[in-house]
PADREN-329951 format. One record per residue: residue in one letter; y, z, x of N, C-alpha, C in turn; chain; residue number from 1. Coordinates in pm, whole numbers, plus 50000, padded with zeros to 5 digits. Layout:
// residues N
+--------+---------+-------+--------+----------+-------+---------+---------+-------+--------+--------+-----+
| residu | n_north |  n_up | n_east | ca_north | ca_up | ca_east | c_north |  c_up | c_east | chaine | num |
+--------+---------+-------+--------+----------+-------+---------+---------+-------+--------+--------+-----+
|      A |       Y |     Z |      X |        Y |     Z |       X |       Y |     Z |      X |      A | NUM |
...
+--------+---------+-------+--------+----------+-------+---------+---------+-------+--------+--------+-----+
// end
This chain:
// residues 180
+--------+---------+-------+--------+----------+-------+---------+---------+-------+--------+--------+-----+
| residu | n_north |  n_up | n_east | ca_north | ca_up | ca_east | c_north |  c_up | c_east | chaine | num |
+--------+---------+-------+--------+----------+-------+---------+---------+-------+--------+--------+-----+
|      M |   88805 | 86604 |  58410 |    88832 | 86638 |   58272 |   88734 | 86744 |  58227 |      A |   1 |
|      D |   88784 | 86844 |  58166 |    88703 | 86955 |   58121 |   88656 | 86928 |  57979 |      A |   2 |
|      Y |   88521 | 86922 |  57959 |    88466 | 86890 |   57828 |   88442 | 87014 |  57744 |      A |   3 |
|      R |   88465 | 87128 |  57798 |    88449 | 87250 |   57720 |   88560 | 87261 |  57617 |      A |   4 |
|      R |   88531 | 87329 |  57512 |    88633 | 87345 |   57408 |   88745 | 87431 |  57462 |      A |   5 |
|      A |   88859 | 87380 |  57446 |    88975 | 87457 |   57491 |   89008 | 87562 |  57388 |      A |   6 |
|      R |   89033 | 87680 |  57435 |    89071 | 87787 |   57345 |   89218 | 87770 |  57311 |      A |   7 |
|      P |   89249 | 87787 |  57185 |    89390 | 87774 |   57152 |   89472 | 87880 |  57224 |      A |   8 |
|      E |   89586 | 87834 |  57259 |    89677 | 87929 |   57327 |   89727 | 88030 |  57224 |      A |   9 |
|      V |   89742 | 88149 |  57270 |    89789 | 88255 |   57181 |   89936 | 88279 |  57213 |      A |  10 |
|      A |   90014 | 88271 |  57111 |    90157 | 88294 |   57132 |   90182 | 88443 |  57150 |      A |  11 |
|      E |   90300 | 88472 |  57194 |    90334 | 88612 |   57220 |   90330 | 88697 |  57094 |      A |  12 |
|      D |   90354 | 88635 |  56981 |    90354 | 88713 |   56858 |   90213 | 88730 |  56800 |      A |  13 |
|      G |   90110 | 88680 |  56870 |    89973 | 88696 |   56827 |   89924 | 88581 |  56739 |      A |  14 |
|      M |   90007 | 88489 |  56704 |    89969 | 88375 |   56622 |   89923 | 88262 |  56713 |      A |  15 |
|      S |   89823 | 88186 |  56670 |    89778 | 88075 |   56755 |   89879 | 87961 |  56749 |      A |  16 |
|      A |   89893 | 87896 |  56859 |    89985 | 87783 |   56868 |   89910 | 87655 |  56833 |      A |  17 |
|      R |   89982 | 87552 |  56804 |    89921 | 87423 |   56774 |   89855 | 87367 |  56899 |      A |  18 |
|      R |   89747 | 87296 |  56876 |    89684 | 87228 |   56988 |   89771 | 87112 |  57030 |      A |  19 |
|      E |   89755 | 87075 |  57153 |    89835 | 86964 |   57202 |   89790 | 86832 |  57143 |      A |  20 |
|      R |   89659 | 86809 |  57128 |    89614 | 86683 |   57069 |   89593 | 86703 |  56919 |      A |  21 |
|      P |   89614 | 86599 |  56841 |    89602 | 86614 |   56695 |   89457 | 86634 |  56654 |      A |  22 |
|      N |   89441 | 86691 |  56538 |    89309 | 86718 |   56483 |   89236 | 86585 |  56461 |      A |  23 |
|      S |   89106 | 86576 |  56498 |    89031 | 86451 |   56485 |   89011 | 86414 |  56338 |      A |  24 |
|      A |   89007 | 86508 |  56245 |    88994 | 86478 |   56103 |   89115 | 86403 |  56052 |      A |  25 |
|      V |   89230 | 86432 |  56106 |    89351 | 86363 |   56064 |   89346 | 86217 |  56109 |      A |  26 |
|      I |   89291 | 86191 |  56225 |    89283 | 86054 |   56278 |   89189 | 85970 |  56193 |      A |  27 |
|      H |   89077 | 86026 |  56145 |    88973 | 85950 |   56077 |   88987 | 85952 |  55926 |      A |  28 |
|      D |   89096 | 85997 |  55872 |    89112 | 86000 |   55726 |   89101 | 85862 |  55664 |      A |  29 |
|      G |   89156 | 85759 |  55721 |    89155 | 85625 |   55663 |   89032 | 85545 |  55697 |      A |  30 |
|      Q |   88944 | 85594 |  55782 |    88827 | 85517 |   55825 |   88733 | 85490 |  55708 |      A |  31 |
|      G |   88707 | 85587 |  55625 |    88619 | 85569 |   55510 |   88673 | 85466 |  55413 |      A |  32 |
|      L |   88803 | 85467 |  55392 |    88865 | 85371 |   55302 |   88853 | 85229 |  55356 |      A |  33 |
|      V |   88873 | 85211 |  55485 |    88861 | 85078 |   55547 |   88717 | 85029 |  55540 |      A |  34 |
|      E |   88620 | 85116 |  55569 |    88479 | 85077 |   55562 |   88440 | 85040 |  55419 |      A |  35 |
|      F |   88488 | 85115 |  55322 |    88459 | 85085 |   55182 |   88519 | 84950 |  55143 |      A |  36 |
|      A |   88640 | 84923 |  55187 |    88705 | 84795 |   55155 |   88631 | 84678 |  55219 |      A |  37 |
|      L |   88570 | 84698 |  55334 |    88496 | 84591 |   55399 |   88361 | 84565 |  55334 |      A |  38 |
|      I |   88293 | 84668 |  55288 |    88158 | 84653 |   55234 |   88158 | 84623 |  55084 |      A |  39 |
|      M |   88264 | 84654 |  55012 |    88269 | 84638 |   54866 |   88243 | 84494 |  54819 |      A |  40 |
|      P |   88304 | 84390 |  54877 |    88274 | 84253 |   54831 |   88127 | 84216 |  54847 |      A |  41 |
|      V |   88065 | 84258 |  54956 |    87924 | 84229 |   54978 |   87838 | 84302 |  54874 |      A |  42 |
|      L |   87873 | 84426 |  54847 |    87799 | 84504 |   54749 |   87812 | 84444 |  54608 |      A |  43 |
|      L |   87932 | 84404 |  54571 |    87953 | 84341 |   54440 |   87878 | 84210 |  54428 |      A |  44 |
|      L |   87877 | 84130 |  54534 |    87805 | 84003 |   54532 |   87655 | 84027 |  54516 |      A |  45 |
|      L |   87603 | 84127 |  54582 |    87462 | 84161 |   54570 |   87428 | 84207 |  54428 |      A |  46 |
|      V |   87509 | 84295 |  54372 |    87483 | 84344 |   54236 |   87492 | 84231 |  54134 |      A |  47 |
|      M |   87594 | 84146 |  54145 |    87607 | 84035 |   54050 |   87493 | 83934 |  54065 |      A |  48 |
|      G |   87445 | 83914 |  54187 |    87329 | 83827 |   54208 |   87205 | 83882 |  54140 |      A |  49 |
|      I |   87186 | 84012 |  54147 |    87072 | 84075 |   54081 |   87084 | 84061 |  53929 |      A |  50 |
|      V |   87204 | 84080 |  53876 |    87226 | 84067 |   53732 |   87200 | 83923 |  53686 |      A |  51 |
|      E |   87250 | 83824 |  53760 |    87231 | 83683 |   53722 |   87083 | 83645 |  53729 |      A |  52 |
|      F |   87013 | 83689 |  53834 |    86871 | 83658 |   53845 |   86794 | 83722 |  53730 |      A |  53 |
|      G |   86830 | 83843 |  53693 |    86766 | 83910 |   53580 |   86789 | 83835 |  53449 |      A |  54 |
|      R |   86911 | 83788 |  53429 |    86940 | 83708 |   53308 |   86859 | 83579 |  53305 |      A |  55 |
|      L |   86846 | 83515 |  53421 |    86767 | 83391 |   53430 |   86621 | 83418 |  53395 |      A |  56 |
|      M |   86566 | 83527 |  53445 |    86426 | 83559 |   53418 |   86406 | 83597 |  53271 |      A |  57 |
|      I |   86501 | 83668 |  53212 |    86490 | 83703 |   53070 |   86495 | 83577 |  52984 |      A |  58 |
|      T |   86584 | 83485 |  53018 |    86593 | 83360 |   52942 |   86465 | 83280 |  52954 |      A |  59 |
|      F |   86412 | 83268 |  53076 |    86287 | 83195 |   53097 |   86173 | 83258 |  53017 |      A |  60 |
|      S |   86161 | 83388 |  53023 |    86056 | 83458 |   52951 |   86072 | 83443 |  52800 |      A |  61 |
|      S |   86194 | 83449 |  52753 |    86222 | 83436 |   52611 |   86184 | 83297 |  52559 |      A |  62 |
|      V |   86217 | 83194 |  52635 |    86187 | 83056 |   52593 |   86036 | 83033 |  52591 |      A |  63 |
|      S |   85965 | 83077 |  52694 |    85820 | 83054 |   52698 |   85747 | 83136 |  52590 |      A |  64 |
|      T |   85792 | 83257 |  52564 |    85730 | 83338 |   52459 |   85756 | 83278 |  52321 |      A |  65 |
|      A |   85876 | 83228 |  52300 |    85909 | 83165 |   52171 |   85822 | 83043 |  52147 |      A |  66 |
|      S |   85800 | 82963 |  52250 |    85716 | 82844 |   52236 |   85573 | 82882 |  52201 |      A |  67 |
|      R |   85519 | 82982 |  52268 |    85382 | 83026 |   52239 |   85370 | 83081 |  52098 |      A |  68 |
|      D |   85465 | 83164 |  52056 |    85455 | 83225 |   51923 |   85471 | 83122 |  51811 |      A |  69 |
|      A |   85557 | 83024 |  51832 |    85577 | 82921 |   51729 |   85451 | 82837 |  51711 |      A |  70 |
|      V |   85391 | 82794 |  51818 |    85270 | 82712 |   51805 |   85152 | 82796 |  51758 |      A |  71 |
|      R |   85149 | 82923 |  51793 |    85043 | 83013 |   51744 |   85052 | 83026 |  51592 |      A |  72 |
|      Y |   85175 | 83039 |  51540 |    85194 | 83046 |   51395 |   85152 | 82914 |  51330 |      A |  73 |
|      A |   85191 | 82802 |  51391 |    85166 | 82671 |   51331 |   85017 | 82640 |  51318 |      A |  74 |
|      V |   84936 | 82682 |  51412 |    84795 | 82644 |   51409 |   84706 | 82751 |  51348 |      A |  75 |
|      S |   84762 | 82862 |  51307 |    84678 | 82967 |   51249 |   84632 | 82929 |  51109 |      A |  76 |
|      V |   84517 | 82979 |  51073 |    84462 | 82954 |   50940 |   84535 | 83042 |  50841 |      A |  77 |
|      G |   84571 | 82985 |  50729 |    84634 | 83065 |   50624 |   84757 | 82996 |  50567 |      A |  78 |
|      E |   84818 | 83067 |  50473 |    84936 | 83014 |   50404 |   85047 | 83117 |  50408 |      A |  79 |
|      N |   85171 | 83068 |  50393 |    85283 | 83162 |   50385 |   85291 | 83219 |  50244 |      A |  80 |
|      S |   85395 | 83294 |  50214 |    85405 | 83362 |   50084 |   85422 | 83266 |  49967 |      A |  81 |
|      T |   85466 | 83142 |  49993 |    85483 | 83045 |   49884 |   85364 | 82951 |  49870 |      A |  82 |
|      G |   85257 | 82973 |  49947 |    85137 | 82891 |   49934 |   85133 | 82769 |  50023 |      A |  83 |
|      I |   85226 | 82756 |  50116 |    85228 | 82641 |   50207 |   85146 | 82676 |  50330 |      A |  84 |
|      P |   85054 | 82587 |  50372 |    84977 | 82615 |   50494 |   85070 | 82630 |  50615 |      A |  85 |
|      H |   85031 | 82714 |  50708 |    85117 | 82742 |   50824 |   85153 | 82617 |  50902 |      A |  86 |
|      Y |   85060 | 82522 |  50914 |    85090 | 82402 |   50993 |   85193 | 82312 |  50926 |      A |  87 |
|      Q |   85218 | 82329 |  50796 |    85320 | 82251 |   50725 |   85450 | 82328 |  50706 |      A |  88 |
|      D |   85450 | 82455 |  50734 |    85565 | 82543 |   50711 |   85666 | 82531 |  50827 |      A |  89 |
|      C |   85756 | 82435 |  50816 |    85854 | 82410 |   50924 |   85946 | 82528 |  50946 |      A |  90 |
|      L |   85994 | 82587 |  50838 |    86083 | 82704 |   50852 |   86009 | 82822 |  50914 |      A |  91 |
|      G |   85883 | 82839 |  50880 |    85804 | 82948 |   50936 |   85780 | 82930 |  51085 |      A |  92 |
|      I |   85756 | 82805 |  51126 |    85735 | 82777 |   51269 |   85862 | 82808 |  51347 |      A |  93 |
|      R |   85976 | 82761 |  51295 |    86104 | 82786 |   51363 |   86139 | 82937 |  51360 |      A |  94 |
|      A |   86109 | 83003 |  51250 |    86138 | 83147 |   51241 |   86052 | 83227 |  51338 |      A |  95 |
|      A |   85927 | 83184 |  51358 |    85841 | 83253 |   51455 |   85898 | 83242 |  51595 |      A |  96 |
|      A |   85956 | 83128 |  51626 |    86017 | 83110 |   51759 |   86145 | 83192 |  51772 |      A |  97 |
|      E |   86228 | 83188 |  51671 |    86357 | 83257 |   51680 |   86344 | 83409 |  51674 |      A |  98 |
|      K |   86231 | 83457 |  51620 |    86210 | 83601 |   51610 |   86195 | 83665 |  51749 |      A |  99 |
|      V |   86134 | 83593 |  51842 |    86113 | 83650 |   51976 |   86214 | 83600 |  52079 |      A | 100 |
|      A |   86291 | 83499 |  52046 |    86390 | 83444 |   52140 |   86523 | 83517 |  52122 |      A | 101 |
|      L |   86529 | 83640 |  52170 |    86648 | 83722 |   52150 |   86766 | 83677 |  52233 |      A | 102 |
|      F |   86742 | 83631 |  52355 |    86850 | 83599 |   52446 |   86865 | 83449 |  52469 |      A | 103 |
|      A |   86817 | 83369 |  52377 |    86820 | 83224 |   52398 |   86873 | 83154 |  52273 |      A | 104 |
|      D |   86941 | 83043 |  52296 |    86987 | 82956 |   52189 |   86900 | 82832 |  52198 |      A | 105 |
|      L |   86794 | 82828 |  52119 |    86688 | 82730 |   52137 |   86713 | 82598 |  52068 |      A | 106 |
|      T |   86665 | 82493 |  52133 |    86648 | 82362 |   52071 |   86498 | 82346 |  52055 |      A | 107 |
|      I |   86452 | 82328 |  51932 |    86309 | 82326 |   51903 |   86268 | 82187 |  51859 |      A | 108 |
|      V |   86167 | 82130 |  51928 |    86111 | 82001 |   51891 |   85962 | 82021 |  51868 |      A | 109 |
|      I |   85916 | 81984 |  51748 |    85776 | 82000 |   51711 |   85715 | 81862 |  51692 |      A | 110 |
|      T |   85604 | 81836 |  51759 |    85537 | 81706 |   51747 |   85389 | 81730 |  51719 |      A | 111 |
|      H |   85320 | 81623 |  51678 |    85175 | 81630 |   51661 |   85116 | 81494 |  51697 |      A | 112 |
|      D |   84983 | 81490 |  51713 |    84914 | 81364 |   51742 |   84918 | 81276 |  51618 |      A | 113 |
|      S |   84968 | 81154 |  51634 |    84980 | 81066 |   51517 |   84847 | 81008 |  51474 |      A | 114 |
|      D |   84754 | 80995 |  51565 |    84627 | 80931 |   51531 |   84512 | 81030 |  51530 |      A | 115 |
|      G |   84538 | 81152 |  51488 |    84433 | 81251 |   51470 |   84389 | 81319 |  51599 |      A | 116 |
|      P |   84274 | 81382 |  51594 |    84225 | 81456 |   51710 |   84210 | 81367 |  51833 |      A | 117 |
|      G |   84256 | 81418 |  51944 |    84245 | 81344 |   52069 |   84343 | 81229 |  52081 |      A | 118 |
|      G |   84434 | 81216 |  51986 |    84530 | 81106 |   51988 |   84630 | 81123 |  52101 |      A | 119 |
|      A |   84682 | 81011 |  52147 |    84774 | 81015 |   52261 |   84919 | 81002 |  52218 |      A | 120 |
|      A |   84944 | 80947 |  52099 |    85081 | 80922 |   52057 |   85134 | 81042 |  51979 |      A | 121 |
|      A |   85233 | 81109 |  52036 |    85292 | 81223 |   51967 |   85410 | 81176 |  51883 |      A | 122 |
|      V |   85419 | 81224 |  51760 |    85530 | 81188 |   51672 |   85601 | 81317 |  51628 |      A | 123 |
|      E |   85727 | 81300 |  51590 |    85808 | 81414 |   51545 |   85744 | 81473 |  51420 |      A | 124 |
|      Y |   85734 | 81602 |  51422 |    85676 | 81677 |   51312 |   85773 | 81789 |  51280 |      A | 125 |
|      C |   85793 | 81821 |  51157 |    85888 | 81925 |   51119 |   86026 | 81897 |  51178 |      A | 126 |
|      E |   86081 | 81784 |  51144 |    86214 | 81748 |   51195 |   86316 | 81852 |  51153 |      A | 127 |
|      I |   86426 | 81858 |  51227 |    86531 | 81955 |   51198 |   86583 | 81931 |  51057 |      A | 128 |
|      G |   86593 | 82037 |  50979 |    86639 | 82027 |   50842 |   86526 | 82028 |  50741 |      A | 129 |
|      K |   86404 | 81995 |  50784 |    86291 | 81998 |   50692 |   86243 | 82141 |  50674 |      A | 130 |
|      T |   86208 | 82173 |  50551 |    86149 | 82305 |   50525 |   85997 | 82294 |  50523 |      A | 131 |
|      V |   85946 | 82180 |  50478 |    85802 | 82156 |   50471 |   85774 | 82016 |  50520 |      A | 132 |
|      D |   85668 | 82000 |  50601 |    85626 | 81867 |   50643 |   85503 | 81832 |  50561 |      A | 133 |
|      P |   85510 | 81725 |  50479 |    85400 | 81694 |   50387 |   85278 | 81632 |  50454 |      A | 134 |
|      I |   85282 | 81607 |  50582 |    85170 | 81541 |   50649 |   85050 | 81636 |  50652 |      A | 135 |
|      E |   84937 | 81585 |  50609 |    84812 | 81661 |   50615 |   84746 | 81629 |  50748 |      A | 136 |
|      V |   84751 | 81721 |  50841 |    84689 | 81697 |   50970 |   84540 | 81724 |  50961 |      A | 137 |
|      L |   84463 | 81653 |  51042 |    84318 | 81667 |   51043 |   84277 | 81784 |  51133 |      A | 138 |
|      L |   84158 | 81835 |  51109 |    84103 | 81939 |   51195 |   84092 | 81882 |  51337 |      A | 139 |
|      G |   84145 | 81952 |  51434 |    84139 | 81907 |   51573 |   84267 | 81842 |  51622 |      A | 140 |
|      T |   84363 | 81820 |  51532 |    84491 | 81764 |   51573 |   84570 | 81869 |  51649 |      A | 141 |
|      Q |   84638 | 81826 |  51753 |    84720 | 81921 |   51830 |   84863 | 81920 |  51781 |      A | 142 |
|      I |   84919 | 82039 |  51765 |    85061 | 82054 |   51737 |   85126 | 82104 |  51865 |      A | 143 |
|      N |   85235 | 82040 |  51900 |    85304 | 82068 |   52025 |   85445 | 82118 |  51994 |      A | 144 |
|      V |   85481 | 82233 |  52049 |    85614 | 82289 |   52029 |   85684 | 82295 |  52164 |      A | 145 |
|      M |   85800 | 82231 |  52172 |    85878 | 82231 |   52296 |   86011 | 82300 |  52270 |      A | 146 |
|      M |   86039 | 82402 |  52349 |    86164 | 82478 |   52338 |   86249 | 82448 |  52461 |      A | 147 |
|      T |   86379 | 82433 |  52438 |    86472 | 82410 |   52548 |   86594 | 82500 |  52528 |      A | 148 |
|      D |   86639 | 82559 |  52638 |    86760 | 82638 |   52640 |   86833 | 82606 |  52769 |      A | 149 |
|      V |   86963 | 82621 |  52770 |    87042 | 82595 |   52890 |   87098 | 82727 |  52940 |      A | 150 |
|      Y |   87063 | 82762 |  53064 |    87112 | 82885 |   53126 |   87244 | 82855 |  53195 |      A | 151 |
|      T |   87347 | 82931 |  53159 |    87479 | 82919 |   53221 |   87513 | 83052 |  53287 |      A | 152 |
|      P |   87541 | 83051 |  53418 |    87574 | 83177 |   53485 |   87700 | 83241 |  53427 |      A | 153 |
|      L |   87701 | 83374 |  53424 |    87817 | 83448 |   53372 |   87933 | 83451 |  53471 |      A | 154 |
|      V |   87900 | 83472 |  53597 |    88003 | 83492 |   53699 |   88025 | 83363 |  53776 |      A | 155 |
|      P |   88142 | 83304 |  53766 |    88167 | 83178 |   53836 |   88219 | 83196 |  53979 |      A | 156 |
|      I |   88164 | 83294 |  54053 |    88206 | 83313 |   54192 |   88166 | 83190 |  54273 |      A | 157 |
|      V |   88039 | 83154 |  54263 |    87989 | 83033 |   54324 |   87964 | 82936 |  54210 |      A | 158 |
|      Q |   88008 | 82815 |  54222 |    87995 | 82717 |   54114 |   87850 | 82670 |  54102 |      A | 159 |
|      L |   87768 | 82751 |  54034 |    87629 | 82714 |   54011 |   87621 | 82622 |  53891 |      A | 160 |
|      P |   87535 | 82522 |  53896 |    87520 | 82434 |   53780 |   87441 | 82504 |  53669 |      A | 161 |
|      T |   87451 | 82452 |  53549 |    87370 | 82504 |   53440 |   87225 | 82463 |  53465 |      A | 162 |
|      I |   87133 | 82545 |  53421 |    86991 | 82521 |   53446 |   86920 | 82503 |  53312 |      A | 163 |
|      P |   86863 | 82385 |  53286 |    86786 | 82369 |   53162 |   86649 | 82436 |  53179 |      A | 164 |
|      I |   86612 | 82515 |  53080 |    86482 | 82584 |   53082 |   86402 | 82531 |  52964 |      A | 165 |
|      T |   86284 | 82476 |  52995 |    86200 | 82414 |   52892 |   86061 | 82473 |  52898 |      A | 166 |
|      S |   86004 | 82497 |  52782 |    85866 | 82543 |   52773 |   85797 | 82462 |  52664 |      A | 167 |
|      E |   85680 | 82411 |  52696 |    85606 | 82330 |   52601 |   85466 | 82387 |  52586 |      A | 168 |
|      T |   85425 | 82408 |  52461 |    85293 | 82464 |   52434 |   85225 | 82380 |  52326 |      A | 169 |
|      A |   85097 | 82352 |  52346 |    85020 | 82274 |   52249 |   84893 | 82349 |  52214 |      A | 170 |
|      R |   84858 | 82345 |  52088 |    84732 | 82404 |   52041 |   84672 | 82317 |  51933 |      A | 171 |
|      T |   84545 | 82335 |  51913 |    84471 | 82259 |   51814 |   84474 | 82331 |  51679 |      A | 172 |
|      V |   84496 | 82253 |  51574 |    84503 | 82309 |   51439 |   84364 | 82351 |  51395 |      A | 173 |
|      L |   84353 | 82475 |  51347 |    84227 | 82528 |   51298 |   84228 | 82529 |  51146 |      A | 174 |
|      R |   84231 | 82412 |  51089 |    84237 | 82398 |   50944 |   84096 | 82391 |  50888 |      A | 175 |
|      D |   84072 | 82459 |  50781 |    83943 | 82460 |   50713 |   83831 | 82511 |  50801 |      A | 176 |
|      V |   83862 | 82604 |  50888 |    83757 | 82667 |   50968 |   83743 | 82809 |  50915 |      A | 177 |
|      Y |   83626 | 82840 |  50868 |    83603 | 82971 |   50811 |   83495 | 83043 |  50890 |      A | 178 |
|      V |   83519 | 83169 |  50915 |    83424 | 83250 |   50989 |   83352 | 83340 |  50888 |      A | 179 |
|      K |   83219 | 83342 |  50897 |    83140 | 83424 |   50805 |   83121 | 83562 |  50861 |      A | 180 |
+--------+---------+-------+--------+----------+-------+---------+---------+-------+--------+--------+-----+
// end
């Protein structure tokens, strides 16, 4: 078999004649389409996995940041615009959490030590629906804010279960502490 390029035959009228074997570009026209069809499901699965993982991380970050900001507001020294101390301002605590929780639908539970500083028994504080909690907490009491959100995958290709994401943060109330 001769591997050299065959010169096209020249017809008597000076025009080149067709080659005996078909052009290789004509044979491979559908190859790209078949390869694309084979790789596309894998590529889509990879992209959707990256998107779902990103959503999970954003939700986790949002819940933990909301918990930290809510408890930071609750234990800070000072009063809101209506004269209520921050640790009693239930709406302010919840608003501080919801301000940073952009991608989460939070369930917020706020508790404090029932028996003062160092107490072990946590009781509900700022129950849902309360705007102000009248309890006067002592200096050194811890306020605990627990946020919960449920992550549900967008794409039901694989039946993944919902994932509860919880973040709990506790800080000590700095009431009546003045810095000179």
